[in-house]
Structure formats: C-alpha cells, structure tokens
N, C-alpha and C positions, 0 to 999 in steps of 0.2 A: 673306311673307318670302321664300318660294323663290318668286322672280322668274323671269320667262321667262329670264333668262340663266343661271341658275344652275342651272334645268334642260336648257338648251342645254348647258354645259357638265356635267353629268352625264351627260348621252345622250351624248356624247363620248368622256368616259371609260373607259377597258377597267376600271380596279380603282378602290375606293376604300380608303382605311383607316378602320377601326374603333377607336379606341383606350377604352380598360373601363379598371376598375381593381378589386383584387380586395379580400379584406375587411380586409389590411393598408396598402392604397394603391397597391401595385405595380403600376405598369401595363403595359398590354397592347397591343401595336398589333397588327392581324392583317388579310390584307389580303382584301378580299371583290369576289368574281366578278359576281354577280347581285344587283343592286340598281335602284330605281326612284324616284325624286318620284312619290309619289302626288296630291299635293297642295299646296298654298299651305304648308304647316305640316309635312307626312309625307313621311320616307323610308324605306321599309322594305328591307330586306335578310334574304335569303334564308341561313337558318341551314343549311348543306349540311354541313359539317365544321367547326363553331366552340364545340365544347362547351365551351371555357375563356371563349369570350365573354358566351354565355347565362348561364355560370354567375357572371361578374361581373355583368353587369346585376341578376339577381335579386337581388345583395347591395349594387350600387351603382348608380342609374339613372344616372347623370352620364357622358355620353358625349361624344366629339370624334369627326366624322367627316368625311375628307376626300379629297376626288379634283383633280387636275389634268391638263390637257391636256401632254401630256410636250414636244410640240412647240413649241408657243406660251408655253409655261412659265407658266402662268396657272390658275386653281381657285378654288374654295372650300375654307372651312372652314367646318363645321354644330357648334353649340355646341345640347347640348338632351339630354330624356333619354330613355333606350328601354324599350320594355316587350316581351318575351318571349311571344308569343302560340303557343301550340300546337294542332296540328289538332286538339283540342276544345273550343276555345274558339268561342262560338257567332258570332261577327266576324272568325274566322280566313279564311273563304272569300273576304272583299272585300277584306282585306291581300295575303293571296298573289297575288289572281290577276294581278296585272303579273309575278308574279315566277316564276308558272305559264308565263304566256308566253313568257317569256325563257328558262326552263330546259329546258321540254319536259320526256322522258324521259329524258334525259339526265344528270340529279341530281335527288338524292332531296332535300326540302325537308323537316326534322327540326322545325322553328320558324318564324316571322316576327318578325326583329326591329326594332317599330316605332318609328322615333325621331322624336320630336316635335323640332322647333326651336324653341330660345329667342333664338340669334343666327347671324348670319352674316357672317364675314368673308371679304375676298378674300384670295387667296394670289397672289401674284406671284414672279417670279425676282427674287434683286437687281439686276442690271443694269435695269431697268424704270427703278430707285431712283437707283441712282449714274449711270448712263451715260444719262439719257433721251432726249437729243439725238441719240445715235446706235443705239437701242434701238427697235425694234420688231416687231408679232407676225413678222413676214416674217422680220425679222434672227435672230430667235428660232429662229425655222424651220428656217431656210437653217444655222445653225450645228449644232441638236438633229440635223438630217439629216447632217450629216458627220459630227457624232460617234457618231452609233448604227449610221451605213454603210447608211442608208436609201438605196434609190433611187426618187424616184417617178416611175416609166418609165410605157408606157402598158401598161396589161392588153390580154392578144389577147383 
C-alpha cells in the first residue's frame, strides 16, 4: 500500500499533518515534524508535543495523515487507524527506532503514534487537473519558488 512513490514523497516532505478527532467528533489537525514510513503498511510519528493527538487516538483510532512537496504541489493522503505506543510497551523499540535516528537528542519522544494505512490517495494541486496542457512539475516548482521568494542558487 505504501509504495516506493509514497515513501519517496514522505521523505521529501518537511512536515506531515495528522488529523484526529475527539470524543465529540471535533476534528484536530496538527503538524508533525518527525515521522517515517516504516514498511508497506505503517507510518510512525513521534509524539514530541502532541498530547491532544495522542488523547484523540486513544478515543478514536481513525486518522488521516497527509504530506506534500510544497514546490511540486503533489503528495499523498493516508487514511488509517492509529495506536499510541508508550516506552513501556514491549514492541516500542521496534517502532521508535527510525524516529530516534531522526530526532537524536534534540527532541524528547513521549510515545510513538503507529498508523496502519487502509487507503492511500494522491494529493495534487488543482492546476494539474484544470490546466493539464500547461501544468507540469517544473512549472509548479518555478511558480512556488517565485511565490515563496526562494532562490535555488549555488551553495558555498
């Protein structure tokens, strides 16, 4: 389900967005900085400063996680179920390993949110569908670079 294309897109993304909901059904969307595709079915997210996301997952396991490349304006939406694993869980070390490699000593990981994908859908900017003849990844990238004022000059 989590193909090489999905994995590559996740690796290029700086943030992902995790949507959960509380006991009354109120949605909550929260950015996550430390996350990784673990295998073909699971994405792991570090609970660094996410007590509300963790609490919501304990109440309602249904989640949606999304990530995009802001320059190309493409990405993926992962629909699935999530489980919170605390450091006392026997299997915790397996799930936290890639997150520790990313976070190092910089961030404390309070628990791991393990997301099992049940569906994957592409996310694309409307321009790709509305103006397919004139929209390409290169044109979207150039427009985003202008919009964000980013210059991809040579690095020293």
